[in-house]
C-alpha positions, 0 to 999 in steps of 0.5 A, a space after each residue: 860547922 865550926 865555931 869561931 870565937 872573935 874578940 877585940 882586945 883593947 890595946 892602948 899603944 901610947 901606954 907602952 910608949 914614952 916621950 921626951 920633950 924640951 927646948 934648946 936655946 941656941 944662944 946658950 948651947 952648942 950644936 949638936 945636943 944629945 937629947 935622948 939616950 937609951 938604957 944600956 943594951 937597948 935601942 930607941 925605936 922612934 914613933 913620931 918626931 916634932 920640931 919647932 923653931 922661931 928661927 927664920 934661917 938655917 937648918 935643924 935636924 934630928 938624927 941617930 948620929 952613929 948610924 946617920 939615920 935622919 929622923 927629921 929636918 927643918 929648913 928654917 927659911 921655909 918652915 917653922 915646924 915639922 910633925 912626922 907622925 907614924 914614923 918608925 926608925 930604930 937606932 943601933 944598940 946604945 945609940 942616942 938621938 941628937 939635935 943639930 943646927 947651923 945657920 940659925 938666927 942668933 939666940 933662936 929657940 928649938 922645941 922638940 918632942 920625940 915619941 919612942 919605945 926602948 927595945 932590945 
């Protein structure tokens, strides 16, 4: 009879991930805005994206601009926020993440949180 040893490893996945958050004042800043850039030679591996706004018009999107990978988008006339948990989209080496907006209310605010890891 063979013996199998089983063990449970306590892994805190959030301890190996980090977040960036901020607020964009569309009345004072120009679209698009780079909100996250990886360390040279690394890629951003996203884990979740949250976008919120007080605008009632226009569109807001979060994406990797070089590869054109879309991470999240709000159609402001229908939604004020979107939470995309459990996504895993990886950009290219040295590729940043940008937030862009168009047609939003004058002086609208955009709040964002992006959870990610840097990978090679």
